C-alpha positions as CSV (number, residue, x, y, z in Angstrom):
1,M,-24.8,-1.0,-0.1
2,A,-23.5,-1.5,-4.1
3,P,-21.2,-4.0,-5.9
4,S,-17.2,-2.9,-6.0
5,T,-15.6,-3.2,-9.2
6,Y,-11.7,-2.4,-9.7
7,R,-9.7,-1.7,-12.2
8,I,-6.1,-0.2,-12.4
9,A,-5.2,3.2,-12.1
10,T,-4.3,5.5,-14.8
11,I,-2.9,9.1,-14.4
12,D,-5.7,10.6,-15.0
13,D,-7.0,8.9,-11.4
14,L,-4.1,11.0,-10.0
15,P,-6.3,14.2,-9.0
16,A,-8.6,11.7,-7.1
17,L,-6.0,9.1,-5.2
18,R,-4.0,11.9,-3.8
19,H,-7.7,13.0,-2.2
20,V,-8.4,9.3,-1.4
21,I,-4.8,8.9,0.1
22,A,-4.5,11.9,1.9
23,R,-8.2,11.4,4.0
24,A,-7.0,7.8,4.9
25,I,-3.5,8.7,6.5
26,A,-4.8,11.7,8.4
27,E,-8.4,10.2,9.5
28,L,-7.2,6.2,9.4
29,Q,-3.9,6.6,11.1
30,A,-5.5,8.9,14.0
31,D,-6.1,5.8,16.5
32,F,-1.7,4.2,16.3
33,L,0.1,7.4,15.9
34,T,0.2,10.4,17.3
35,P,-0.5,13.7,15.2
36,A,2.9,14.8,14.8
37,Q,3.2,11.3,13.2
38,V,0.2,11.3,11.4
39,A,2.0,14.5,9.1
40,A,5.5,12.6,9.2
41,S,3.4,9.6,7.7
42,A,1.9,11.8,4.5
43,L,5.5,12.5,4.6
44,T,6.5,9.1,4.7
45,M,4.0,7.0,2.8
46,G,2.5,8.2,-0.6
47,L,1.4,7.0,-3.7
48,D,4.6,6.7,-6.4
49,T,4.2,6.7,-9.8
50,Q,5.8,4.3,-10.9
51,L,3.2,2.1,-9.9
52,I,0.7,3.3,-12.6
53,R,2.8,4.1,-15.4
54,D,4.1,-0.3,-15.0
55,G,-0.3,-0.8,-14.8
56,T,-0.1,-2.1,-11.0
57,Y,-1.9,0.2,-9.1
58,F,-5.2,-0.4,-8.4
59,I,-8.8,1.1,-7.3
60,I,-12.0,-0.4,-5.4
61,E,-14.8,1.6,-6.7
62,R,-18.1,1.7,-5.0
63,D,-21.2,4.4,-6.4
64,A,-18.2,4.9,-9.1
65,Q,-16.2,7.2,-6.9
66,I,-12.2,5.6,-5.1
67,A,-13.6,2.5,-2.4
68,G,-9.6,2.2,-1.8
69,C,-6.5,1.4,-3.7
70,G,-3.4,-0.3,-4.1
71,G,-0.8,-2.5,-6.1
72,W,1.9,-4.5,-6.4
73,S,5.1,-4.3,-7.8
74,F,8.0,-6.2,-9.6
75,R,10.9,-3.1,-8.6
76,S,13.3,-3.1,-5.5
77,T,11.5,-0.1,-3.5
78,L,9.0,-1.2,-0.5
79,Y,7.9,2.1,0.0
80,G,7.3,5.5,-0.5
81,G,5.4,8.2,-2.5
82,D,6.5,10.3,-5.1
83,D,6.7,13.4,-2.4
84,S,8.1,11.3,-0.2
85,I,11.7,11.2,1.4
86,V,12.1,6.8,1.1
87,T,14.8,6.3,-1.5
88,R,13.2,4.7,-4.9
89,E,15.1,1.8,-6.2
90,P,13.5,1.3,-9.8
91,E,16.1,-2.3,-10.2
92,Q,14.1,-5.1,-11.2
93,L,12.9,-7.7,-9.1
94,N,14.0,-11.5,-9.6
95,P,10.5,-13.4,-9.8
96,A,12.8,-16.8,-8.4
97,T,14.4,-15.1,-5.3
98,D,12.9,-12.4,-4.9
99,A,9.4,-11.4,-3.0
100,A,7.0,-8.9,-5.5
101,R,6.1,-5.8,-3.0
102,V,2.7,-5.2,-2.6
103,R,2.8,-0.8,-2.1
104,A,0.9,2.1,-1.1
105,M,-2.5,0.5,0.7
106,Y,-5.2,3.0,1.3
107,T,-8.8,2.7,1.8
108,H,-11.1,5.4,2.1
109,P,-12.5,6.0,6.0
110,D,-16.3,5.9,5.2
111,H,-15.4,2.3,3.7
112,T,-13.0,0.4,5.8
113,R,-14.1,-2.4,7.0
114,C,-16.1,-3.6,3.8
115,G,-13.9,-6.3,2.8
116,I,-11.9,-3.4,0.3
117,G,-8.9,-4.5,1.6
118,R,-8.5,-7.6,1.8
119,Q,-9.9,-7.6,-2.4
120,I,-6.8,-5.2,-3.1
121,L,-4.8,-7.9,-1.5
122,G,-6.3,-10.2,-3.4
123,L,-5.8,-9.1,-6.7
124,C,-2.2,-7.5,-5.4
125,E,-1.3,-11.2,-4.7
126,E,-2.8,-12.8,-8.0
127,A,-1.6,-10.5,-10.3
128,A,2.4,-11.2,-8.8
129,R,1.3,-14.6,-8.4
130,A,1.0,-14.4,-12.3
131,A,4.5,-13.3,-12.6
132,G,6.2,-15.4,-11.7
133,F,6.4,-14.6,-8.0
134,H,6.2,-16.9,-4.7
135,K,6.5,-14.4,-2.0
136,T,4.9,-10.8,-0.8
137,E,7.2,-8.4,0.9
138,M,4.9,-4.9,2.7
139,M,6.5,-2.1,5.1
140,A,3.0,-2.0,6.5
141,T,1.5,1.1,9.4
142,L,0.8,-0.3,12.7
143,A,-3.2,0.7,11.4
144,G,-2.7,-1.8,9.0
145,E,-0.6,-4.5,10.1
146,P,-4.5,-5.9,12.1
147,L,-6.2,-6.3,8.4
148,Y,-2.5,-7.9,7.2
149,R,-1.5,-10.4,10.1
150,A,-5.9,-11.2,9.2
151,C,-4.7,-12.2,5.1
152,G,-1.7,-14.4,5.8
153,Y,1.6,-11.1,6.8
154,L,4.3,-12.5,9.4
155,P,6.5,-9.3,10.7
156,I,9.9,-9.4,9.4
157,E,11.1,-6.2,11.1
158,Q,9.8,-3.9,13.2
159,V,11.8,-0.4,11.9
160,M,10.7,3.1,13.0
161,S,10.5,5.7,9.4
162,A,13.4,8.6,8.7
163,P,13.2,11.6,10.4
164,I,10.8,14.4,9.3
165,D,11.8,17.3,12.0
166,G,12.8,14.7,14.6
167,I,9.7,13.2,14.7
168,S,9.7,9.1,13.2
169,V,6.8,6.9,12.4
170,P,7.2,3.0,13.1
171,L,6.3,0.6,11.0
172,I,6.6,-3.7,10.0
173,R,8.0,-5.3,7.1
174,M,5.6,-7.8,6.5
175,G,6.1,-10.8,4.0
176,K,3.6,-14.1,2.6
177,Q,4.6,-16.9,1.2
178,L,2.4,-17.5,-2.1
179,T,0.3,-20.3,-2.4
180,A,0.0,-22.2,-6.0
């Protein structure tokens, strides 16, 4: 398998990113959620293009294709994409007291178990640390929880998403202290 490379996403990447994200949600959540919850996930999760505008969203490529994507944020929003029902909070966080947000992590289903998620997390943590943050938080899916635990994230609380047509999705708010 070809080595992976990374770069910062641009608005021009949106169609390809949306395709990868849709496949990841549909295929990788299926072992953890009911079909109705997977469908609700698509309306709860997704890409917040503010991450791209802020220059904090990474793309991992293999063989000139997107193998994974994810980012971090210095803004208050914890999760949710442009089209989700989640309220977004654009206020900037204080690196001295607040946790940077790890956001919108997705691996293309053809590239799971290849280190893509770890690579994205590492990039996010490194960038957040460089921006002065000492800790990170995320809203994890059940499918992502094993990776995040393996990378040192600990559960803070279990929550259910706001219902969509009566269907809620289980999520786990997780956090990690960043080392120097």
